[in-house]
C-alpha positions in Angstrom: 134.6 58.9 101.0 132.0 61.7 101.4 128.8 61.0 103.8 126.0 63.1 103.8 123.2 63.2 106.5 120.3 65.1 106.7 117.9 65.1 109.8 114.1 65.8 109.0 111.0 66.1 111.6 110.5 62.5 111.1 113.2 60.9 108.9 116.8 61.3 108.8 118.6 60.2 105.5 122.0 59.4 104.9 124.5 58.9 102.0 128.0 57.7 101.4 129.7 58.9 98.4 132.9 58.9 96.5 135.2 61.5 96.1 133.7 62.0 92.5 130.4 62.6 93.8 129.2 58.8 93.1 126.7 57.4 95.4 128.2 54.4 97.0 125.2 53.4 99.4 121.6 55.2 101.0 120.0 54.9 104.2 116.7 56.3 106.0 116.2 55.7 109.9 113.1 57.6 112.0 114.5 60.6 113.5 115.2 60.7 117.4 112.4 63.3 118.9 114.4 66.1 120.2 117.8 64.8 119.5 119.2 65.4 116.2 122.6 64.4 117.2 121.1 60.8 118.2 119.2 60.9 115.0 122.8 61.5 113.0 124.3 58.5 115.1 121.3 56.6 114.3 121.7 57.1 110.4 125.4 56.7 110.5 125.3 53.2 112.1 122.4 52.5 109.2 125.2 52.6 106.3 127.7 50.0 105.4 131.3 50.2 106.5 133.0 53.0 104.2 135.8 51.1 103.3 138.2 53.7 103.6 138.7 57.2 104.8 135.8 59.6 105.5 137.5 62.8 104.6 134.4 65.0 105.2 131.1 64.4 106.6 128.0 67.4 105.7 125.0 67.3 108.2 121.9 69.1 107.6 119.8 70.4 110.8 116.6 71.7 111.7 117.7 72.2 115.7 118.0 76.2 115.0 114.6 76.8 113.5 113.1 74.7 115.6 114.1 76.5 118.7 112.7 79.7 117.6 109.7 78.5 116.3 109.0 76.6 119.6 110.4 79.5 121.6 113.0 76.9 123.3 115.9 76.7 124.5 116.8 80.5 123.7 119.9 82.6 124.8 118.6 85.7 126.3 120.6 88.5 124.0 121.5 92.2 125.2 120.0 94.5 121.7 122.5 97.3 121.5 121.6 99.9 118.5 124.2 102.0 117.1 122.6 105.3 115.4 121.5 108.4 117.8 118.3 110.1 117.3 117.5 109.2 113.6 117.4 105.6 114.9 114.6 106.5 117.6 111.9 106.7 115.2 111.2 102.6 115.5 112.7 100.7 118.8 114.6 97.7 118.5 112.8 94.5 118.1 109.6 96.3 116.8 106.9 93.6 115.4 108.3 90.9 117.1 105.6 88.3 118.7 105.4 89.4 122.4 106.5 85.8 124.0 109.4 85.7 122.1 110.6 89.1 122.8 110.0 87.9 126.3 111.8 84.8 125.9 115.2 86.2 123.9 115.2 90.0 125.5 117.5 91.0 128.3 117.3 94.7 127.5 117.9 96.9 125.0 119.3 100.7 124.6 120.0 103.1 121.4 123.4 104.9 121.5 124.5 108.0 119.7 127.1 107.0 116.6 126.6 106.4 113.0 127.1 108.9 110.1 126.8 108.2 106.5 129.3 107.8 103.6 131.8 110.5 104.3 133.9 111.3 107.1 132.5 114.7 108.0 129.0 113.2 107.9 130.2 110.9 111.0 128.9 111.0 114.8 131.6 109.6 117.1 130.6 106.3 118.9 129.4 107.3 122.9 131.6 104.7 124.4 130.5 105.5 127.4 126.6 104.5 126.9 128.2 101.4 125.3 130.0 100.5 128.7 127.2 101.2 130.7 124.7 99.1 128.7 127.6 96.5 128.9 127.8 96.5 132.5 124.4 96.3 133.2 123.7 92.9 131.5 126.1 91.1 133.8 124.0 88.3 134.9 121.3 88.9 132.5 122.3 87.9 129.2 125.0 85.5 127.7 124.7 87.4 124.4 124.8 90.8 123.1 123.7 91.6 119.7 125.6 95.1 117.9 123.5 96.6 114.9 125.1 99.9 113.7 122.6 102.2 111.5 125.5 102.4 108.9 127.0 99.4 108.8 126.7 98.4 105.6 128.8 101.5 104.8 131.6 101.0 107.8 131.4 98.4 110.2 133.9 99.7 112.5 131.9 101.3 115.0 130.1 97.8 115.3 133.7 96.3 116.2 134.4 99.3 118.6 131.6 98.8 120.5 132.5 94.7 120.6 135.6 95.7 122.3 134.0 97.6 125.0 131.7 94.7 125.3 134.0 92.0 125.9 136.0 94.2 127.9 133.0 94.6 130.4 131.5 91.2 130.3 134.4 89.1 129.4 134.1 86.1 126.6 130.2 87.0 125.6 128.4 85.5 122.5 128.7 88.5 120.0 126.7 89.2 116.8 127.6 92.3 114.8 124.7 92.8 112.3 127.7 93.7 109.5 128.6 90.4 109.4 125.1 88.8 108.6 122.5 90.6 107.7 121.0 93.1 104.4 121.0 96.6 104.1 117.6 97.1 105.9 117.8 97.9 109.6 115.2 96.1 111.4 115.7 92.8 108.8 119.5 93.1 109.7 119.2 93.8 113.7 116.6 90.9 114.2 119.3 88.9 112.1 122.0 89.6 114.5 119.4 89.4 117.6 118.4 85.9 116.7 122.0 84.7 115.8 122.9 85.5 119.4 119.1 84.1 121.1 120.5 80.6 119.3 124.2 80.3 120.5 123.3 77.9 122.9 121.4 75.5 120.7 124.3 75.5 118.2 126.7 75.0 121.0 125.4 71.6 122.2 125.3 70.2 118.6 128.6 71.7 117.9 129.8 69.4 120.8 127.4 66.6 119.9 128.7 66.6 116.6 132.6 66.9 117.5 132.2 63.8 120.0 129.9 61.8 117.5 132.7 61.8 114.5 135.7 62.7 116.8 138.5 65.5 115.9 140.1 63.9 113.1 137.4 64.4 111.0 136.0 67.6 108.9 132.5 68.1 110.1 130.5 71.1 108.3 126.5 71.9 108.6 124.7 73.2 105.8 123.4 77.0 105.8 120.5 78.6 103.9 122.4 79.7 101.0 122.9 76.2 99.9 126.9 76.3 101.0 128.3 75.0 103.9 130.0 75.8 107.4 132.6 74.6 110.0 131.1 73.6 113.6 133.5 76.7 115.0 131.3 78.8 112.4 128.0 77.3 113.7 129.1 78.4 116.8 129.5 82.2 115.7 126.5 82.5 113.1 124.5 79.7 114.3 121.6 81.7 112.6 123.3 81.1 108.9 121.7 77.6 109.2 118.0 78.7 109.1 116.5 78.0 106.0 119.2 75.0 105.3 117.2 72.0 105.0 115.2 73.0 101.6 118.9 74.3 100.4 120.6 71.6 101.0 117.9 69.6 98.7 118.0 71.9 96.3 121.9 71.4 96.1 121.2 67.4 96.3 119.3 67.6 93.1 121.6 69.6 91.1 124.1 67.2 91.8 121.9 64.3 91.3 120.5 65.8 87.5 123.6 67.8 86.4 121.4 70.7 86.2 122.1 74.3 88.0 119.0 75.6 87.2 115.4 73.9 88.0 112.3 74.0 90.4 112.4 71.0 92.8 109.7 69.9 94.6 110.6 68.3 97.4 107.9 65.9 98.8 107.7 64.7 102.3 105.0 62.8 104.2 102.9 65.5 105.0 103.6 68.5 102.6 105.8 69.6 99.3 108.2 72.1 99.7 108.7 73.8 96.1 111.8 75.8 95.7 114.5 76.7 92.7 117.8 76.5 91.9 119.1 79.2 89.4 123.3 79.8 88.6 123.8 76.9 90.9 122.5 78.8 94.1 118.7 78.3 95.7 116.7 81.6 94.9 116.7 84.0 97.7 113.5 84.5 99.8 112.6 88.1 99.8 110.7 89.2 103.3 111.6 85.8 105.0 110.4 85.6 108.7 111.3 83.0 111.1 109.0 82.6 114.2 107.0 85.8 112.9 110.3 88.2 113.0 111.5 89.3 109.6 115.1 88.6 109.0 117.7 88.9 106.5 119.3 85.6 106.4 119.8 84.1 103.1 117.4 81.6 102.8 115.7 79.7 100.1 112.2 81.0 98.6 109.7 78.6 99.3 106.0 77.2 98.5 104.2 75.1 100.7 101.9 72.4 99.4 100.0 70.0 101.1 100.6 66.3 100.4 96.9 65.2 99.8 93.5 66.7 98.8 91.6 67.4 95.4 93.8 70.0 94.4 97.2 68.7 94.9 97.8 68.7 91.4 96.6 72.2 90.6 98.3 73.6 93.4 101.7 72.0 92.8 101.1 73.1 89.1 100.4 76.7 90.0 103.8 76.6 92.5 106.3 75.3 90.2 104.7 77.8 87.8 105.2 80.6 90.6 109.1 79.3 91.1 109.8 80.0 87.1 112.2 82.9 86.2 111.1 85.5 84.1 112.1 84.1 81.0 112.5 80.4 80.1 110.8 77.5 81.6 113.1 75.4 84.0 112.9 71.9 84.8 110.8 70.2 87.6 113.0 67.9 89.6 110.6 65.8 92.5 112.9 64.6 95.2 112.1 63.4 98.7 110.6 60.2 100.3 107.4 60.5 98.7 108.4 61.4 95.6 106.0 58.5 93.9 103.0 60.6 94.9 103.6 63.5 92.0 102.2 62.4 88.9 105.0 61.5 85.8 103.4 64.3 84.1 101.7 68.0 84.9 100.1 70.1 82.6 102.3 72.9 81.7 105.5 71.6 83.0 107.3 70.2 79.7 110.0 67.9 82.0 109.5 66.0 85.0 113.0 64.5 86.5 113.3 62.1 88.8 117.0 61.4 89.7 118.1 58.0 91.3 118.6 58.9 94.9 116.3 61.5 95.2 115.1 60.2 97.9 117.9 61.6 100.1 118.5 64.3 98.1 118.9 66.4 101.5 121.5 64.5 102.3 123.9 64.4 99.3 123.2 68.3 99.1 125.0 68.0 102.6 127.6 66.2 101.6 128.3 67.9 98.3 128.0 71.7 99.0 131.0 74.0 99.4 132.1 76.0 101.9 130.9 79.5 101.2 131.0 82.9 102.2 129.2 86.5 101.1 130.1 90.3 101.4 127.8 92.9 101.0 128.4 96.8 100.9 126.8 100.1 100.2 129.2 102.4 98.5 128.3 105.9 97.1 130.0 106.9 93.4 131.4 109.9 92.4 134.3 110.9 90.1 137.1 110.6 92.6 135.6 107.1 93.8 138.2 103.9 92.9 135.7 101.5 91.8 137.9 99.1 91.1 139.2 99.0 94.3 135.9 99.1 96.0 134.8 95.7 94.3 138.3 94.1 95.0 137.8 94.9 98.5 134.3 93.3 98.5 135.8 90.7 96.8 138.7 90.0 99.1 135.8 90.3 101.9 133.7 87.6 100.6 136.8 85.6 100.0 137.6 85.9 103.7 134.2 85.2 105.0 134.4 81.5 103.2 137.8 80.8 105.0 136.3 81.9 108.1 133.5 79.4 107.4 135.9 76.4 106.9 137.2 76.4 103.5 140.8 75.8 101.9 141.9 79.2 101.2 143.7 78.5 98.6 141.2 76.7 96.6 138.3 79.8 97.1 136.7 81.3 93.8 134.8 84.3 94.1 132.4 85.3 91.8 132.2 88.8 89.8 130.6 91.2 92.1 127.0 92.1 90.9 126.5 95.7 91.7 122.4 97.3 92.3 121.1 100.8 92.3 120.0 102.4 95.4 117.9 105.0 93.9 116.5 106.1 97.3 119.7 107.4 98.3 121.0 110.6 97.4 124.0 110.9 94.7 124.9 107.9 92.5 124.6 104.5 95.7 125.4 101.1 94.7 124.6 97.8 96.7 128.0 95.4 96.0 127.5 91.9 96.5 130.0 88.8 96.2 130.0 84.9 96.8 132.9 82.5 97.9 132.9 79.2 97.9 135.6 76.4 97.9 136.2 73.0 99.1 136.7 72.6 102.9 140.3 72.7 104.8 140.3 68.9 105.4 141.7 68.1 109.4 
């Protein structure tokens, strides 16, 4: 048996499923204010006895996102950027709201290092400067975010800086931008910093979930890209859970309808969230922001529509239309506890689906989503380039990422590598990206 639980702001949903995905029971309970783990326990108690062993539990949590938005329980982070003079035009944490910057930043510095695609373009890492910065953080920070300007090309200097920081500070939490973010420097750096700021929140959640379910149960938490990860991965990369609530709802809608492409309206008590699922994955947001900060976490694109008002139908139709792909018309799947507020037919929407158990779609998505991983690299291609070797390297990095997140290494599947030209760089440069996913490695 499989259990899925989705902790919302007012309600916590739960679902009990058979291994084949058949829904056996569902439950809704009031969420416990400021204690998502207690809400998980209450939802678990509301389900009937499984009648067999529970092999895995998937949990959707909003705690990390709330911590950023409300500026609560955030760790102090030392911000280290590697890049030299070329990286000084815009300082770290540029554009952050002042109160969030004050809550998070213990100190920030830029050290020499970085380079380009070729070895002769690289500047050596100033290891002494890294050591001095780390030593100065003692007693002032319990997390360090390291961002190399050229980490999407080669993250070796980030990893070397991490070794020096550990030598100076001991077992401090480390966030490396090359493991988390996209190509853009500021978004990638912000991603690493917020990941570090959330590690205490994530540790508390992981400890609480482990105590709730015990050591013998595989416990997974949802991610913003529509996959799940194990509790150890949550501790290391808590920022990956941002945006996961809608992502797991999209996955649940796909499971309930058998459609890997749809626009999904998640109808809550006060608002409707509209997102899209294409090719089995949540459609990614461009220019995502958390707590007023632009980030590069994989999060679903989202349009919010007020639950009430004279223009509800018109605003919903507009949101659905905006989420449609450039070609073709996807069906609208209506889920959530307030799904009855949406009319059975909408102008311009060819098909409206209301799946059974849609009121707990987030919990079903948490239960059925695969363990996932991704890899992204920037490369220059010329006549000497072994492109096949580069593609295989990215695929292997994606596979390894999924295994670190908790996937069974024997059953991971990797997508073909996408190749996106980067015309703003000299020569022929490509962004390579691959996804990997598989069932969890069960305890």
